[in-house]
C-alpha positions as CSV (number, residue, x, y, z in Angstrom):
1,X,-0.2,0.1,0.1
2,X,1.2,3.6,-0.9
3,X,2.6,5.3,2.3
4,X,1.5,8.7,1.4
5,X,-1.7,9.4,-0.8
6,X,-2.3,12.6,-2.1
7,X,-6.2,13.6,-1.0
8,X,-6.3,16.3,-2.8
9,X,-6.3,14.5,-6.6
10,X,-8.1,12.0,-5.0
11,X,-10.9,14.8,-4.1
12,X,-11.3,15.8,-7.7
13,X,-11.8,12.8,-9.0
14,X,-14.1,11.6,-7.1
15,X,-15.9,15.4,-8.3
16,X,-15.9,13.4,-11.7
17,X,-17.7,10.1,-10.3
18,X,-21.2,8.7,-11.4
19,X,-22.1,6.2,-9.6
20,X,-25.3,5.8,-12.0
21,X,-22.8,4.1,-14.1
22,X,-19.5,3.9,-12.1
23,X,-17.9,5.3,-14.3
24,X,-15.5,9.1,-13.9
25,X,-16.9,11.4,-16.3
26,X,-14.1,13.3,-18.8
27,X,-14.4,15.5,-21.1
28,X,-13.1,13.0,-23.2
29,X,-15.7,11.1,-22.2
30,X,-16.2,8.1,-19.5
31,X,-13.2,6.0,-17.9
32,X,-13.0,3.7,-15.5
33,X,-11.5,1.3,-12.5
34,X,-11.5,-2.0,-14.6
35,X,-10.7,-5.7,-13.3
36,X,-7.3,-5.9,-15.4
37,X,-6.3,-2.8,-13.1
38,X,-6.8,-4.2,-9.6
39,X,-5.1,-7.4,-11.3
40,X,-2.4,-5.5,-12.1
41,X,-2.0,-2.9,-9.3
42,X,-2.4,-4.7,-6.6
43,X,-1.6,-8.4,-7.9
44,X,-4.6,-10.0,-5.4
45,X,-6.7,-12.8,-7.5
46,X,-9.8,-11.4,-9.1
47,X,-10.9,-14.6,-10.6
48,X,-13.4,-16.8,-7.6
49,X,-16.6,-17.0,-6.2
50,X,-18.3,-13.5,-5.9
51,X,-17.6,-12.3,-2.0
52,X,-22.2,-11.9,-1.4
53,X,-22.5,-14.0,1.6
54,X,-24.8,-11.4,3.8
55,X,-25.6,-11.7,7.6
56,X,-27.8,-9.7,9.7
57,X,-26.4,-7.4,12.8
58,X,-27.1,-9.7,15.4
59,X,-25.2,-12.4,13.7
60,X,-22.5,-10.5,12.2
61,X,-21.8,-9.5,16.5
62,X,-22.0,-13.0,16.9
63,X,-19.6,-13.6,14.7
64,X,-17.2,-11.4,16.4
65,X,-17.8,-12.5,19.5
66,X,-16.9,-16.2,18.3
67,X,-13.8,-14.9,16.9
68,X,-12.4,-13.4,20.1
69,X,-14.2,-15.4,22.6
70,X,-16.6,-12.6,23.8
71,X,-20.2,-12.6,24.4
72,X,-22.7,-10.2,23.0
73,X,-23.0,-8.8,26.0
74,X,-19.0,-8.4,26.2
75,X,-18.7,-6.6,23.5
76,X,-20.7,-3.9,24.7
77,X,-19.7,-3.5,28.5
78,X,-16.2,-4.0,30.8
79,X,-13.4,-3.1,29.3
80,X,-14.0,-3.8,25.9
81,X,-16.6,-0.9,25.8
82,X,-14.4,1.4,23.4
83,X,-13.2,-1.3,20.9
84,X,-16.9,-2.1,20.3
85,X,-20.0,-0.9,18.0
86,X,-23.1,-1.8,18.1
87,X,-23.3,-3.5,15.2
88,X,-20.1,-5.8,16.2
89,X,-17.0,-3.5,14.5
90,X,-13.9,-3.6,16.8
91,X,-11.2,-1.2,16.1
92,X,-7.8,-2.5,14.5
93,X,-5.7,-2.0,17.7
94,X,-8.4,-3.8,20.8
95,X,-8.8,-7.1,17.6
96,X,-5.0,-7.5,17.1
97,X,-4.5,-7.1,21.2
98,X,-7.2,-9.5,21.7
99,X,-6.4,-12.1,18.7
100,X,-2.7,-12.2,20.9
101,X,-4.7,-12.8,24.6
102,X,-6.4,-15.9,23.1
103,X,-3.5,-18.2,22.5
104,X,-4.7,-19.5,19.9
105,X,-3.1,-19.5,16.9
106,X,-5.7,-19.9,14.1
107,X,-7.5,-17.1,16.4
108,X,-4.8,-15.1,16.6
109,X,-4.1,-15.1,12.4
110,X,-7.7,-14.7,11.9
111,X,-7.4,-11.8,13.9
112,X,-4.4,-10.6,12.2
113,X,-6.4,-11.2,8.3
114,X,-9.2,-9.1,9.6
115,X,-6.9,-5.9,10.9
116,X,-4.8,-6.7,7.7
117,X,-8.0,-6.5,4.9
118,X,-9.6,-4.0,7.0
119,X,-6.1,-1.3,6.4
120,X,-6.1,-2.4,3.4
121,X,-9.1,-3.2,0.7
122,X,-12.1,-3.0,2.8
123,X,-10.9,0.4,5.0
124,X,-13.4,2.4,6.4
125,X,-13.7,6.3,7.0
126,X,-12.5,6.1,10.5
127,X,-9.3,4.2,9.0
128,X,-8.8,1.5,12.4
129,X,-12.6,0.9,12.6
130,X,-13.3,-3.0,10.9
131,X,-16.3,-3.6,9.1
132,X,-17.9,-7.4,10.5
133,X,-18.6,-8.0,7.1
134,X,-14.6,-8.9,6.7
135,X,-15.6,-12.0,8.7
136,X,-18.2,-13.0,6.6
137,X,-14.8,-14.4,4.5
138,X,-12.6,-15.6,7.0
139,X,-14.1,-17.9,9.3
140,X,-12.8,-20.8,7.1
141,X,-9.1,-20.8,6.5
142,X,-9.8,-23.5,4.2
143,X,-11.9,-20.8,2.0
144,X,-9.3,-17.8,1.6
145,X,-8.6,-19.2,-1.7
146,X,-11.4,-19.4,-3.3
147,X,-12.8,-15.7,-3.2
148,X,-12.3,-13.1,-5.7
149,X,-11.0,-10.5,-3.1
150,X,-9.4,-7.9,-6.3
151,X,-13.4,-8.2,-7.3
152,X,-14.5,-7.6,-3.8
153,X,-12.3,-4.5,-3.5
154,X,-13.5,-2.8,-6.4
155,X,-16.9,-3.0,-5.4
156,X,-16.3,-1.4,-1.7
157,X,-14.5,1.3,-3.7
158,X,-17.4,1.9,-6.2
159,X,-19.5,2.5,-3.5
160,X,-17.6,4.6,-1.2
161,X,-17.1,7.0,-4.5
162,X,-20.2,7.0,-4.4
163,X,-21.2,8.1,-1.2
164,X,-18.0,10.5,-1.2
165,X,-20.3,12.3,-4.2
166,X,-23.6,13.0,-1.5
167,X,-23.9,16.3,-0.1
168,X,-22.5,16.9,3.0
169,X,-20.0,13.8,2.8
170,X,-16.1,15.2,4.1
171,X,-13.9,12.2,3.8
172,X,-13.0,9.1,0.9
173,X,-12.3,5.4,2.1
174,X,-11.9,2.0,0.5
175,X,-8.8,1.1,-0.8
176,X,-7.0,4.4,-2.1
177,X,-3.8,3.0,-3.1
178,X,-5.8,1.1,-5.6
179,X,-7.7,4.3,-7.3
180,X,-4.8,6.6,-6.5
181,X,-1.9,4.3,-8.8
182,X,-4.7,4.0,-11.3
183,X,-5.0,7.5,-11.5
184,X,-1.3,7.1,-12.1
185,X,-1.1,4.6,-14.3
186,X,-3.9,6.6,-17.0
187,X,-2.9,9.8,-16.5
188,X,0.5,10.9,-17.2
189,X,0.0,14.4,-15.8
190,X,-0.6,13.5,-12.3
191,X,2.4,11.1,-12.6
192,X,5.8,11.2,-9.9
193,X,9.1,9.1,-10.1
194,X,8.5,5.3,-10.8
195,X,10.9,2.6,-9.9
196,X,11.9,-0.1,-11.9
197,X,10.4,-3.4,-10.6
198,X,9.5,-7.2,-12.2
199,X,6.9,-7.4,-14.7
200,X,4.8,-10.1,-12.1
201,X,5.3,-6.6,-9.4
202,X,2.4,-5.3,-8.2
203,X,2.6,-1.5,-10.0
204,X,1.3,0.1,-7.4
205,X,4.8,-0.7,-5.3
206,X,6.5,1.1,-8.3
207,X,5.3,4.3,-7.8
208,X,6.9,7.4,-5.0
209,X,4.1,8.9,-3.6
210,X,5.3,11.7,-2.1
211,X,4.8,13.4,1.0
212,X,2.5,16.4,0.7
213,X,1.4,19.3,2.8
214,X,-2.4,19.8,3.7
215,X,-4.2,23.0,4.5
216,X,-3.5,26.2,2.1
217,X,-1.2,24.2,-0.2
218,X,-4.1,21.2,-0.9
219,X,-6.8,23.8,-1.5
220,X,-4.3,25.1,-3.7
221,X,-3.4,21.7,-5.3
222,X,-7.4,20.8,-5.8
223,X,-7.7,24.1,-7.6
224,X,-4.9,23.3,-10.0
225,X,-6.4,19.4,-10.3
226,X,-9.5,21.0,-11.4
227,X,-8.4,22.6,-13.9
228,X,-5.8,20.1,-15.3
229,X,-9.5,18.1,-15.4
230,X,-11.7,20.3,-17.1
231,X,-8.4,20.6,-19.9
232,X,-8.2,17.3,-20.2
233,X,-8.1,15.3,-24.2
234,X,-8.2,12.1,-25.1
235,X,-5.0,12.5,-25.9
236,X,-3.6,12.5,-22.3
237,X,-4.6,9.8,-21.2
238,X,-2.8,6.6,-21.5
239,X,-5.6,4.4,-22.1
240,X,-3.3,0.7,-22.0
241,X,-0.9,1.1,-19.7
242,X,-0.3,-2.4,-19.4
243,X,0.4,-2.9,-23.0
244,X,-2.3,-3.6,-26.1
245,X,-3.0,-6.9,-25.0
246,X,-3.2,-5.7,-21.1
247,X,-6.3,-7.7,-20.6
248,X,-6.0,-10.8,-22.9
249,X,-5.3,-13.3,-20.0
250,X,-7.6,-11.9,-17.7
251,X,-10.9,-12.5,-19.4
252,X,-12.7,-12.0,-16.0
253,X,-11.9,-8.0,-16.8
254,X,-15.1,-8.0,-19.7
255,X,-17.9,-9.6,-17.3
256,X,-21.0,-7.1,-17.5
257,X,-22.9,-7.8,-14.4
258,X,-22.8,-6.7,-10.3
259,X,-20.0,-7.4,-8.6
260,X,-20.5,-7.9,-4.9
261,X,-18.6,-7.3,-1.5
262,X,-21.2,-8.4,1.4
263,X,-24.2,-6.6,1.0
264,X,-22.2,-4.1,-1.7
265,X,-24.1,-4.6,-4.6
266,X,-22.2,-2.2,-7.9
267,X,-22.7,-2.4,-11.7
268,X,-19.9,-3.5,-13.5
269,X,-19.6,-2.8,-17.6
270,X,-16.4,-2.5,-19.4
271,X,-18.1,-2.0,-22.8
272,X,-18.7,1.9,-21.3
273,X,-15.2,2.2,-21.4
274,X,-13.6,0.3,-24.7
275,X,-10.4,2.3,-25.3
276,X,-8.8,0.9,-21.9
277,X,-9.1,-2.7,-24.2
278,X,-7.7,-0.3,-27.8
279,X,-10.7,-0.3,-29.4
280,X,-12.7,2.7,-30.6
281,X,-15.7,3.7,-28.2
282,X,-19.1,3.1,-29.7
283,X,-22.8,4.3,-27.5
284,X,-23.0,2.4,-24.4
285,X,-25.7,0.3,-23.9
286,X,-28.0,1.1,-20.6
287,X,-26.4,-0.6,-17.5
288,X,-27.1,-4.1,-15.6
289,X,-28.7,-3.3,-12.6
290,X,-30.4,-5.1,-9.2
291,X,-33.7,-6.7,-10.6
292,X,-35.1,-5.6,-7.3
293,X,-34.0,-2.5,-5.1
294,X,-35.8,-0.1,-2.6
295,X,-35.0,2.2,-0.2
296,X,-36.7,2.3,3.0
297,X,-37.7,5.8,4.1
298,X,-35.6,6.0,7.3
299,X,-32.7,4.7,5.6
300,X,-30.0,6.1,3.0
301,X,-28.6,3.0,1.7
302,X,-31.0,0.6,-0.9
303,X,-31.4,-3.1,0.5
304,X,-30.9,-5.4,-3.0
305,X,-32.3,-8.4,-3.5
306,X,-30.2,-10.6,-5.9
307,X,-31.2,-12.5,-8.8
308,X,-29.5,-16.0,-9.0
309,X,-28.4,-15.3,-12.4
310,X,-25.6,-13.2,-11.2
311,X,-23.6,-15.6,-10.1
312,X,-24.0,-17.9,-13.4
313,X,-23.4,-15.5,-15.5
314,X,-20.5,-14.5,-13.2
315,X,-18.9,-18.3,-13.5
316,X,-19.6,-18.7,-17.2
317,X,-16.1,-17.1,-17.7
318,X,-16.4,-18.0,-21.8
319,X,-19.6,-15.8,-22.0
320,X,-17.3,-13.1,-21.5
321,X,-16.7,-10.8,-24.0
322,X,-17.4,-7.4,-25.7
323,X,-19.5,-7.9,-28.4
């Protein structure tokens, strides 16, 4: 993960994000973060099962209690009161401490993986609070390699970008290393220095992200980034940063449909950005959206009912093509 993030740069791109298409809208058209971008930038698996497992808040809280050997009552009282949230979420430091106290190697490893994922791929706005949904995919260590972690991280980032576009939102979370490295790959105007590396290494590790100041300096950078984005043309974009055939060995990148992380379902449509595959862009079709969804009046979140065909479509790799 990158040591330093340029939040002014990320904010300028958030202003260009459209949650209805999950793409950045630029003067020259649309561009998006694709699954093969995740593969090249982070080198985490994008093949495997969609991460669509869900659970009720009570179940999540109970599962967290099982992980750290604490009852539900103990999670919200006693010495753990400051480390637990009502939905079962826990601070990273508290989980690591508890994992060490248990003296059970399997539990200690699970706690470590929980903290690792919650501080890299599925980062919360608080930066150190861990979402209990992560535990759904860690309970059975034999299945850790079965999941499409890259697709889950991308779905989570899509959702957080959408949240960040809302009025009143003051921060951004998710895998921001992925977002910043993606900007560097496609937009030479914003690139820092780059280190040489082996072809199989995560490309995120090659960028030398500079330490930048906040305050007035950050506001000045944001104004400059906005101006540069307003003036961008298609010629200012490196459309195929991994080579003309950078996606050919990754057929999963051509998938069209929802991608998931627990209760998060986000649309993914590579046909909206054909230039990122080396093709001429045509008018894209309508987005594929969940068949049934609604938002209760008391909530800002949508409840999504998933069709069983989603997993079937994801698993049919041979059908993943642009035509």
